[in-house]
ZAMARGU-4260 file (C-alpha; in steps of 0.2 Angstrom, whole numbers, plus 5000, padded with zeros to 4 digits):
<rodrens>
0) 4796/4862/5080 | 4783/4875/5074 | 4778/4877/5056 | 4785/4894/5056 | 4801/4888/5062
5) 4802/4875/5049 | 4797/4888/5035 | 4812/4899/5042 | 4824/4884/5040 | 4818/4880/5023
10) 4821/4898/5018 | 4839/4898/5023 | 4847/4890/5008 | 4838/4902/4996 | 4843/4917/5007
15) 4861/4911/5007 | 4862/4908/4988 | 4855/4926/4986 | 4868/4933/4998 | 4882/4924/4989
20) 4876/4930/4972 | 4875/4948/4979 | 4893/4948/4985 | 4899/4940/4969 | 4891/4954/4959
25) 4899/4966/4971 | 4916/4958/4968 | 4914/4957/4950 | 4908/4975/4949 | 4923/4981/4959
30) 4935/4972/4947 | 4927/4980/4932 | 4928/4997/4940 | 4946/4994/4944 | 4950/4989/4927
35) 4941/5004/4919 | 4951/5016/4930 | 4967/5007/4927 | 4965/5007/4908 | 4958/5024/4908
40) 4973/5030/4917 | 4985/5021/4906 | 4976/5028/4891 | 4982/5045/4896 | 4999/5040/4889
45) 4992/5037/4871 | 5001/5047/4858 | 5017/5049/4870 | 5033/5040/4867 | 5040/5046/4883
50) 5049/5033/4894 | 5061/5045/4903 | 5060/5064/4907 | 5064/5079/4896 | 5074/5074/4881
55) 5079/5057/4888 | 5087/5065/4904 | 5087/5057/4921 | 5080/5066/4937 | 5092/5079/4943
60) 5100/5082/4927 | 5098/5098/4917 | 5096/5100/4898 | 5109/5113/4895 | 5099/5128/4900
65) 5084/5124/4889 | 5073/5120/4905 | 5071/5109/4920 | 5069/5090/4920 | 5051/5085/4917
70) 5044/5069/4924 | 5039/5056/4911 | 5021/5053/4907 | 5022/5034/4911 | 5036/5027/4922
75) 5029/5010/4926 | 5017/5000/4936 | 5017/4988/4951 | 5005/4975/4959 | 5006/4973/4977
80) 4998/4958/4986 | 4998/4954/5005 | 4990/4939/5013 | 4993/4930/5030 | 4990/4913/5021
85) 5008/4916/5015 | 5014/4913/5032 | 5000/4902/5040 | 4990/4887/5034 | 4971/4889/5032
90) 4970/4903/5045 | 4963/4920/5042 | 4965/4932/5056 | 4970/4950/5060 | 4976/4958/5044
95) 4969/4945/5032 | 4977/4953/5017 | 4976/4966/5004 | 4981/4971/4986 | 4985/4987/4976
100) 4988/4992/4958 | 5001/5006/4957 | 5004/5017/4942 | 5018/5030/4942 | 5023/5045/4931
105) 5015/5062/4927 | 4999/5053/4922 | 4995/5051/4940 | 4992/5070/4941 | 4982/5072/4925
110) 4968/5059/4927 | 4951/5067/4931 | 4949/5057/4948 | 4967/5061/4954 | 4969/5068/4972
115) 4986/5076/4967 | 4979/5094/4967 | 4972/5091/4985 | 4988/5083/4990 | 4998/5098/4984
120) 4987/5110/4993 | 4990/5100/5009 | 5008/5101/5006 | 5008/5119/5005 | 4997/5121/5020
125) 5009/5110/5031 | 5024/5118/5023 | 5031/5102/5017 | 5031/5108/4999 | 5044/5122/5004
130) 5054/5111/5016 | 5065/5103/5003 | 5063/5115/4988 | 5081/5115/4984 | 5090/5117/4967
135) 5094/5101/4959 | 5078/5092/4967 | 5065/5084/4957 | 5047/5077/4960 | 5039/5060/4956
140) 5021/5055/4957 | 5010/5039/4958 | 4992/5034/4960 | 4986/5018/4968 | 4969/5008/4970
145) 4968/4994/4983 | 4958/4985/4996 | 4963/4979/5014 | 4953/4966/5024 | 4954/4961/5043
150) 4945/4947/5052 | 4945/4938/5069 | 4952/4921/5070 | 4935/4913/5072 | 4925/4916/5056
155) 4912/4902/5058 | 4900/4912/5069 | 4889/4926/5063 | 4887/4934/5079 | 4898/4948/5086
160) 4915/4943/5093 | 4921/4955/5107 | 4938/4948/5111 | 4947/4948/5095 | 4951/4959/5080
165) 4934/4965/5072 | 4930/4962/5054 | 4935/4978/5045 | 4939/4983/5027 | 4945/4998/5017
170) 4943/5001/4998 | 4954/5015/4994 | 4963/5026/4981 | 4979/5036/4985 | 4990/5049/4976
175) 5009/5050/4981 | 5021/5064/4978 | 5040/5061/4981 | 5052/5076/4982 | 5070/5070/4981
180) 5086/5081/4984 | 5101/5070/4979 | 5114/5083/4985 | 5107/5082/5003 | 5103/5063/5003
185) 5085/5067/5008 | 5068/5062/5001 | 5051/5068/5006 | 5036/5058/5002 | 5018/5063/5005
190) 5002/5054/5001 | 4983/5057/5002 | 4972/5042/5003 | 4953/5042/5001 | 4943/5027/5005
195) 4927/5019/5010 | 4926/5008/5026 | 4913/4995/5028 | 4909/4989/5010 | 4905/4971/5006
200) 4919/4970/4993 | 4931/4962/5005 | 4918/4949/5010 | 4914/4945/4992 | 4933/4944/4988
205) 4936/4932/5003 | 4921/4921/4999 | 4926/4919/4981 | 4944/4914/4987 | 4938/4902/5001
210) 4925/4894/4990 | 4939/4891/4977 | 4950/4883/4990 | 4936/4874/4999 | 4939/4883/5015
215) 4928/4890/5029 | 4917/4904/5023 | 4917/4920/5034 | 4900/4922/5042 | 4902/4938/5052
220) 4905/4952/5040 | 4889/4960/5045 | 4898/4965/5061 | 4912/4974/5052 | 4918/4992/5056
225) 4906/5005/5049 | 4896/4991/5040 | 4886/4998/5025 | 4900/5011/5020 | 4908/5026/5027
230) 4920/5038/5019 | 4937/5041/5027 | 4954/5048/5022 | 4972/5050/5028 | 4987/5062/5025
235) 5005/5055/5026 | 5022/5063/5027 | 5037/5052/5026 | 5055/5059/5027 | 5070/5048/5022
240) 5088/5050/5024 | 5102/5040/5017 | 5114/5035/5031 | 5128/5025/5021 | 5130/5016/5005
245) 5144/5007/4996 | 5152/5012/4980 | 5141/5006/4965 | 5157/5000/4956 | 5159/4985/4968
250) 5151/4968/4965 | 5142/4968/4982 | 5132/4984/4988 | 5125/4989/5004 | 5113/5003/5009
255) 5107/5010/5025 | 5093/5023/5028 | 5082/5030/5041 | 5065/5038/5040 | 5052/5047/5051
260) 5033/5046/5047 | 5017/5055/5052 | 4999/5050/5048 | 4983/5060/5051 | 4966/5052/5047
265) 4959/5034/5049 | 4976/5030/5057 | 4984/5044/5066 | 5002/5040/5072 | 5020/5044/5071
270) 5034/5031/5067 | 5053/5030/5066 | 5062/5016/5055 | 5079/5010/5051 | 5081/4999/5035
275) 5094/4992/5023 | 5097/4983/5007 | 5112/4971/5004 | 5117/4963/4988 | 5117/4968/4969
280) 5109/4985/4969 | 5107/4996/4953 | 5093/5008/4959 | 5095/5023/4969 | 5092/5023/4988
285) 5076/5034/4987 | 5067/5023/4974 | 5064/5008/4985 | 5050/5010/4998 | 5039/4994/4999
290) 5045/4991/5017 | 5039/5008/5022 | 5021/5004/5024 | 5009/4999/5037 | 4999/4985/5027
295) 4996/4991/5009 | 5001/5009/5007 | 5005/5021/4993 | 5018/5010/4983 | 5036/5012/4977
300) 5039/5024/4963 | 5046/5015/4947 | 5060/5024/4938 | 5070/5023/4922 | 5082/5008/4919
305) 5101/5013/4917 | 5105/5018/4899 | 5121/5007/4899 | 5128/4992/4909 | 5119/4979/4918
310) 5103/4984/4928 | 5099/4967/4935 | 5097/4966/4954 | 5096/4953/4968 | 5096/4960/4985
315) 5090/4957/5003 | 5081/4970/5012 | 5078/4971/5031 | 5072/4983/5044 | 5061/4988/5059
320) 5051/5002/5065 | 5043/5009/5081 | 5026/5017/5080 | 5016/5027/5092 | 4997/5026/5088
325) 4985/5039/5093 | 4969/5033/5083 | 4965/5018/5072 | 4947/5018/5064 | 4950/5000/5059
330) 4949/4995/5077 | 4940/5010/5085 | 4927/5014/5072 | 4923/5031/5065 | 4906/5041/5066
335) 4895/5027/5060 | 4889/5014/5073 | 4900/4998/5073 | 4894/4982/5082 | 4912/4978/5088
340) 4924/4992/5091 | 4937/4996/5105 | 4942/5011/5115 | 4959/5018/5115 | 4962/5012/5132
345) 4960/4994/5126 | 4974/4996/5113 | 4993/4996/5114 | 4999/5013/5109 | 5017/5008/5105
350) 5019/4995/5091 | 5035/4987/5085 | 5037/4980/5067 | 5050/4970/5058 | 5052/4964/5040
355) 5063/4955/5028 | 5062/4953/5010 | 5071/4948/4994 | 5070/4957/4977 | 5077/4951/4960
360) 5076/4955/4942 | 5065/4943/4932 | 5067/4950/4914 | 5074/4967/4909 | 5063/4979/4918
365) 5052/4967/4927 | 5056/4964/4946 | 5048/4953/4959 | 5049/4956/4978 | 5044/4943/4991
370) 5043/4947/5010 | 5037/4943/5027 | 5032/4956/5040 | 5028/4954/5059 | 5022/4966/5071
375) 5017/4967/5090 | 4999/4966/5093 | 4989/4982/5094 | 4974/4975/5102 | 4977/4970/5120
380) 4964/4956/5121 | 4972/4948/5105 | 4981/4931/5109 | 4994/4933/5095 | 5006/4945/5086
385) 5001/4948/5067 | 5012/4939/5054 | 5009/4940/5035 | 5019/4939/5019 | 5017/4946/5001
390) 5024/4950/4985 | 5027/4965/4973 | 5028/4963/4955 | 5034/4979/4946 | 5038/4984/4929
395) 5046/5001/4926 | 5060/5011/4919 | 5074/5015/4931 | 5086/5029/4932 | 5104/5028/4932
400) 5110/5026/4950 | 5126/5034/4946 | 5118/5051/4941 | 5106/5053/4955 | 5112/5044/4970
</rodrens>
């Protein structure tokens, strides 16, 4: 071995330590920025005792002629975590995982970094804002911050892997508007997402977790989609219709609904879904949306707890969807060069997905949802169909189902 080769080998540990320190600093910095944004948004509620809408009214109610219902400043929060480790052991692949913090209420429209104004403009351009502008309708809002990560099955090599899902990550924020028309049993939810592809935040997060669990450290993040960072975005329109539901005065409840979704941006596609809830349900049909998501997406809006009677819930939720994909930047890349990417001819355009979950009340307004999701593979050369699980912890004030179903 040459002297220069020996010197290069000796320098590897120092370079590795420096790289680990770099990704740790990036991870810590991301957490600090996230906490500052969340606390700053929460601080917008200071000086306000609102926990429901105008004069304690629920959505869809009037105030006796003094004015329309006004959304509360703060209607709750949720934390959403996905990870394939919940369904497999010591195995990261495809959609490795993601997490999101969700804050709902009027505060989502008032923070200086909110995308709500841009979202409202897009809704006016597309005509969605007028589509369900009926008397008796009401509008709700949320804002979300999150991260998604994708890896190939083999993370031990630092070289490009051309026959598996490429490394990919998306650091994002999103604003959601939901227009509900109870008299027509319809809901229209739109979302605008802004994100950065190709940052090292996902690598830092994954390394910290794997080091803590003494697992294989990922070596190939330098080959991720848009490595070094590239801005991206997506606009979503989701229409929901209530198909059938049991009377709320019965001990067991059921609820069926269907939805149609369209996305334009880093994923461009259209989807149809059918879903249901079965068990003890006290929240209205339009307020529960965690299943209507491809991976992490703008989360469920949290609403006011019933003023009287029991609001404790325990129900099973199941469903399925069919999606027609036109474009996926997380596999095909965007404008920036990606070491590993695939053309549309190498992807399956039709994707099926199914999910099952359980939601229960923990204490007063605190709820926990656990779920498993499966989908058909999008990448033709992949040797498996993605499977992952997750949970959603939410705290919020829920409206009376009797008044706004």
